[in-house]
N, C-alpha and C positions, 0 to 999 in steps of 0.2 A: 376402689375400682370403674372411676368416674372417665376413664379418657376410653373412647370407643376404638379401641385397637381391632377389632374386627369386624367392622362397617362394611356391609358388602356380601361378608362371608356366612354361607350356607351350609349349614351342618346335617347331618343325618345322623340321627338317635334310633338306633338299630336295638329293638326288645320285642319278648314275647308275654305271655302272661308270665306272671310269678317273679319280674325281674325286682331287685332290692331297691324301692322306693325312692331312698333318698340320695342313689348311686344317679338316678338320671333328673330327680330334680335341684337337687345341689349345685351339680354341673352344666345342668341346664338354665337354671339364675344364674350362675356365674358366667355364661358364654351368652346370654339375652344382655345382662350390665353392660358386657366389654362390646356388642352393639352385633353380634350374630343373629339371624334367625336359626331357630332350631325346630327342625321339622321330626316328627314321631313316625318310624318307618317300621312297620310291624305285617308278619305274614297272613293277617287279617284284617279288613276294613272294621270301623266300626270303635270300639273301645279297645284299650289290652288294660288289666289288671297287675297292678302293683305287687308288693307284696312288703309288708311291715314290721320287721325283722320276725315275728314268730305267728303272724294272722296276714291274712290278706287284707292289701290296703284299699287305696280310690283305685277309680277308671281312669283314664286318660284315652283323649280323642287322638285315632292315629290320624295321621296327616296324608299317609303314603303309604297305601298298601305294597306289600312287599313286590308283589307281581306287576307293577309300575312302575316301582324305583327303580333309578338308573345310578349309578355312581358319578357321571359327568354332569348330570343333574344337581350334585354338592361338591363343597368345596373339601370336605372333612367328615372325620367318621365320629360317635361317640358310642361307644358300647358297654353300657351298666352290666352289672353281675346279677348277685344273686345266684341260686344254685339252678331255679327250674326254665329259667329265661334262655342262659345259653346252651343249655342243655340240649333246649328244645333246637334253638335255631341251628348248632352244628350238626343235626341232624337233617337239617332242610338243605337239599345242595343251591335251592335259589338263595337262603341268605349267606351260607356258604362261598357263593361265587359273586354275589355282593360286595361282600364285606374285601373278599380279597382282590376284586377291582378297583378298590380304593388305594392298594398299595401298587399294582399294576400302571396304575395313573399317577403313580409317587405324591398320592395325595396325603394328609396325617392320620394317624388313627390314634385313638386314645380309650383303654380298656383296663377294666379294673375289678378287684376281686374277681370271681370268677368267668367274666369276663374275657382274659385270655385264652382262653377255650378255643375262642373265635380263632385268634391267631394262629394257634396251634393246629386245628381243623383246616383251614386254608391254606397249611404247610407253609406259613411265615416265621413260624420262629428258627429255624435254623441258624447258628451264627447273631443271634440277638441277645442282647441282657436285658430278661424281663421280671419282673415281680408280679406277685399275686396272690390271690387266698392262699395258705400252704398247702392246701390239699392238691393243688396243682402242680406242684413242686416237679414230682417222677412225671405226670407229661411233659411238661416243657423240655425237661432235660431229654427226655427219648423224644422229642421231637429236633432234637439240636441245639436249642436255645440253652444261655445259662442263665441259672435261677436266682434270685439275692433275697435276701429280706430287708427292704429297705422300704420306706412311705411311698417312694415314687422315683421310677429310672424311664430316663429316654435311651433310647436307643436305636441310629436308623431310620427319625423319623417317626417313633412308637413309643407312646408315651403308655407306662401301665403303672396301675398303686393296689396296693395291699388289700382294703378294707374301708369303710366308711371312716374311721376315724383318720385317715389319712387324705380327706375329699379334700381339705384346704391345698395342702401342699400338688395332690392331684391338679386341682384346677388351674392353679398358676402356670404349672407345666403345660399344660396340657393350650391353654390360653398362650401359651410363649411359641408352642409349636405351629397352633393355627394362622398364629398372626404372620408366620412365615408366607401363608399362602396371598395374602392380603399384600405381601412385598412381592408377589409374582414370583416366587421359589417354590420348586419341588422339593419334594423331601424322602428321604431314604434312594436306596439301589434301584435301579430300574429290575424289573421281576417280571420275566416272558410271560407270552401268555401259553396256558396251558391246550 
């Protein structure tokens, strides 16, 4: 992936403690190799800690505390999964509003594993075809989305994936969607402000 298709693009990676580490590190590496700048956004300043399969993982420096983050300062958002991080974030109104603002501004969203909980919590699932970790299937359906068991799905500017094994397919589709920003395209349908 030597072509710098994402030069000039800034991506927010929204996490709280307990994100599945590989779901941040591998997409972040792919985005950076494609030329994007990735900035970690978290509800606290300092560092956040990943979850490495069944134990605590590494610490990562927070680039932008959530209280200072604005969707207009980014071109796209990456929402890693893991159970703890999305569960914490979906209970934080500032995180939900920040996430939702990407859709309001018609910017691409990429979420994997438990990350689509944020799509549900932000009220964005209705009418979309999404995939996720299987335990989110009922949540997505109850929110008006159509859940499918596929490695990666793109629906109206939102890319979703099921699990770490799907990351190569997820990265490819995410970069394809995020490259639309570089071409000046808006993605998805207009979402009204609440």
